[in-house]
N, C-alpha and C positions, 0 to 999 in steps of 0.2 A: 439331652448328650445321654443318656442310660439306653434310648435308644440309636442313637447312634451308634456305640460301641456297637450294639449289640446289631447292626447291619452287619456293621467293619467285619467282624465275625465271622455273621454268617458268610459272608464277599469271601475270604482268607479260606477259611476252609473247601468252599463251594469253589476256587481255584485250587486247591490241594488235591479235592476232589478228583478234579479232573484233569488236573496235571497225573494223575494216580493212575486213570483210565487211560490215557493215551497213547502208556506204554503197554508193550504186551505182556501178558502172564509170564507167571518161571512156568518153565516146565516142573515136573514132579519128577523128583528124585524115591528114588529105594518106595514108592507106592503113597509119599506123603506128598501135602499141599503145601507148596512152597509160599511166604505169606512177605511180599514185598517192605510189611510192616512190623514182621518181625527180625530179629539179629541175628545172625548169624548164624549159633550154637542154637539155639531157639531150633531154628527152621532144622540144622543139623539132626538132631533129636526128635525131628518126628520121620527120619526116613530111615525104613527098615533099614537100608544097605552102609548107614554108618553109626549101628553101635559099637566097633569096637574104636573105633575114631573118637568118638564121642566118653566111650568108659577112660579112653587114655587122657586125652582132653581134662576130667576129671584130679585124676591122679596125679597130672602134672601142675595141678591149679592154675589152669590158665580159659576156666570159665566166666572170669573177673575179665582179662585181658580181650575176651573174643564179643565180649557184650556190652565193653567198651563203644563208643564214639567211632574211633575207627581216623577214616575208613583204611579197609583190609582189604587184601582178595588172599583168600586162602586154596592154595589149589591138598583138598581133601581126598584125602585117598579112601577106596570101601574096602566094606570089609573083606573081598576079595584078596586086592593086593595085601593084606596082612595076615591074609588065610595061606597066601603065596610064598613070606618069609622062612626062611630057616626053623625047624624043631620048635624051642620054646622062647623063642623071639618073645614072642607079644608078654608071659607069662613075665619072662624077666624082666621087659620092660615097666610092668607092672609094680617090681617089685619099690619098698622105699629105697634101698640105695643106689634105685636105676633112676631116679625122679632125676639129677640134675640131664645127665643123660639123656631121660624120656624129654623132658622141656625141651634142648634145644635141638631133635629130633622133627617135633611135631613144629619150634617157630621156624623151621627154617624150609615151612610151604607158606609162611605166611608171609607175606611182603606187602609193607605201611602204604600204600596207597592203592585206588577204589578201581580196578584194572577190568574192560574189559575187553572178552575176544579180540573185537574189534581195536581197541587201544590196543593191544598187543601184538598185531597187527600189523597196526600203524608203525610201531618200535623195530617192528623186525625188519619192518620196511625202512623205514632211516637208516638202523644200525646193517642194514645191506645184507640180513638175512638170517639175523638171530638178537634177539635182545636179551640185555644182561640186566637179571633184578638182582636186589642184591635184598635180602630176608632180616626179617626182624631175627635171625636165631645167629646172622653173621656170617649164613652161605651165602652161596651165590645159584643162583637157576639159571640157564641159557633158554630161552624162547625162539621156538624156530615154528614155521610153515605158516596154515591161512587163519583165517576165523573160526574156518571152516572145519581144520585140521589141527588144534595147536599142539605138538610135543616139543615137551620140558626134556632138560636133561641135570642131573645134580653135578659138582663139583668133580662128581667121583666118576662119573659116567652113566651111571645109570639113568635109566629113560622110561617115560614115561609120558602115554597117549590122553589127553584130554575127551573122554566120554562126556559129559554134558555140560556147556558151558555156561556164563550166565545166570547166577542164581544171583540175581538182585535184596538186596538187605536190606534193612537200615543202615546195617554202618560199613556199608560195601555188598561187596560179592564173592562166592565161591563158586569154583570149575571143580567139576568130581574129575578125577583120575582116576589111571591103573594101575599103579604102583606104588607101593611109601617107600620115600629116600632115605636109606639108611646113610647118609655121607656127612649128616650129624655124628656120629655111634663112631668117633676117632678119639685115638690115642689123648687121652687125657696129659696134662701136664704135670707128673709128677709129683716134680721136684728138682733143682739144683743141686747137685754132687760135684766137688769136683771142681767147679765151676761151667759145669756142663748139664743143659737137661737132661733128667731120665729117660729112657723113653722103654715104655712096659715094665719100668720099676727095677730094668738091667745100670743101673751105672754106666755114662760114654765116659772112658775115660780121654782125658785131650791129649796125653802120647802115647794114643794106641792109635793104628792106621784106622782109613775106616772101613778096611774086611774086616779086623778084629773085633770094632764094634755091631760090627753089624749083625755077626758072630755069637754076641751078644743079644742081642735086642731079640726077644720072644716073639714076636711082631712082627718079626722078616724075615719068616724061614725059606723063606720059597724065593723073595728074594735072593738070597743066599746061593739057594741051591740053582736056581739059575746062572747068578753070576758065573759057577762054578761052571755047571754044564757050560755056559757059552765059554768059558776059558779069558775068564776076562778078572782074571784072580789081581792079577797082576798089576792091573792099572787100578785097582782100589788098596794097593795093599806097598807099593814102589814110593819112594819118596818123589817123583810129579805132584802138585797140584793141583785137583778137583773136587769141584763142587758138586754132587748128588743128590739130589730128589728120587726123595726112597719111597716107591712105593707098599706098607705095610701088607700083608696078608691077603687084608679083607678085598682089596682094592684085585686080584688074582682072583679069591675066589668070587666075583661078583658076574669073575666073569664066565659063560655060560660053559657048556663043561667042554665039550666038544671044542672049542677056542682055546680052551686054558691049556690043555690037553694037546693040541697043534703043536703053541706053541711053548713049552718045556717038558713034554718026554725027548727031546735031545734029537730028534728026525734034522731040523732045518736050525744047524748052529748058527747058519753063516745069521737068518733072518734073527733069529733070540739074540745072537751079537749085535746088529742096528737098532732094537726093537730095547736093550740095553744101557746102551750109546748113547743114543735118543735124550736118554734122564741123566748126561753127566751133560758136562760144562767143564771146560776147562778154569784154572785156576781157581784160586781161593776167595767165594762170594761169600759176603755173610750177606744177611737179608737186613740190611743197611744198606752196604752196595751193591743188592738186588735191586731196592727201590728209591734209591737217592734220586733229587727230582723229581719224585712223580710227582701228580698235582692233580686233584681228579680223574677226568676217564684217561688220561695220559698211560703212556705202557715202554717200560726199558723195555730192547730186542735182543733177543742170547739166538749165539746158535751150540748146538751140539756137536758132541767128538761123532756123533753119525749123521753130522749133516744138517737135521731138522733145525725148524725155530721155534723158538719158544717167545715167548713174549711176558712179563710179571706188571704186576697193577698189584695197585694199594687202591684199601678198600677204605670207605671211608673211617670204620671203623679201628683203620690202622692196620690191619691183616691184612699178609702178606700173600695174594693169588697165583697161579700159575697157569697162563694159557700153550696147551697144544697148539699144531695146527692147525686141530677140526676147529677150533675154538672153545673149547672143552674147557672151563677155569678149576682150577683144582690148591686149594687150601692148604698153607703150608702149617700146618696141625704143628709139630714144634720144629722149629728154626734153629739153625745157630747150632747146630752138634759138633761143635769143634775138632776137627781127630788133627795127626801130625801133619798128615798127609791133605792136606783141606780142612772141609765142611759138607753138613748132611745135616739137608731139612725134612722131614717126615714129610709128606703129602698123603692131601684125599686119595689119587686115581691115580692110573694109568694115565703117562704120557704119551699119545700115539701121532703119527702122522697122519697126515693128508688121506 
C-alpha cells in the first residue's frame, strides 16, 4: 500500500512538472526572473521596475490579498508610470491619511479573474471591439486592441498600453502597463447635509439652482468657468429641469495641456457649448430613475441636449456608470445632488462624442 501511494505521488508530481514544462516560460520583468511557482506579489518584488507599486501595496496592506489563491489579473504600472504622476502624488498616497484612497486606486487595477492576453482579446472580439472589466475596487476598465497590442482605458478616460503581457503566477497573472490609473481618487462622499451629499466639503442646498451649487463646489471650478465662457449659465440657473453629469477639475486636468487649452480658452465657444451640453439631459433624473429596471449587462439609453447618445448601466456592486459615445464608462461618484431645477451627478471623467 505504501509503495502504491508513493508511486501515485510520483506520478502526480511528474504530470504536474510535465504540465509546467509545456507552458512557455514567463518573460523577464525589470531584469527579474518571474517564477510560475510564485504568487503575483512575490514576482513583482523580483522586478526592479515595480518598486513603487510594491511599496504602495505594502502601505495599503494589500500583501495578503495579492498573495491569496485568487485568481487575479493585475494590471501593474511600472515605476516610470508612477514617476510621471504630478508632483508629490506618490508621497501623498503613502501617508496614513490616504490609505483608503490608495487601497481603492490599487484594487482598481485588479480584476477577480485570470485573464490572459488571448482571453482579453476574445472578450474584446465578443464585445464588438471592447471588453468591460469590473475590478476589485469597484471601478471599470475598458480593454481594446489585439492580444499583441492591448490598450486599457479607465472610467475617467485615462489610457494605458500593455507593455509586457501574461506573467503567470500561482494565483493568476499580471500585465505590465505604462500608466497608473488615478480615477479611483475621486471625491469622497463626505456626508449628507440638508438632504444632499456634500461635494468637496461644501453644502449643496436643495433650494439652490444647479449653477449656484456648482459655484459652491471647490471641485468644479473649471466646469463653472467653462459654463460661463460658453454662455450656458441660464440653462443651469433657470426653472427648466435638467440633469447634469458634472466632471470634477481632476477630469479636465487629466487632458493633455494643448487639448485642455484649446477647449477652454474661449476661442471656439460653439464647440465648448456642444461639449458641455453633452453632459446635460432634459428632466430631473435621479440615480434610481437612470438605473430603473437594469439587470446584468442591460443599458438605459439617454439623449443629451447636444444630441449625443449616452447609456447608463448598473454594476454588480450597485453603482451607476455613464457610457459616452466612445464606450468609455464613468462612475457616478456622488449621485443625486438634488437642486430646485434638476439634479446633479458627479462623474469621474469627461463625456465625449465619438
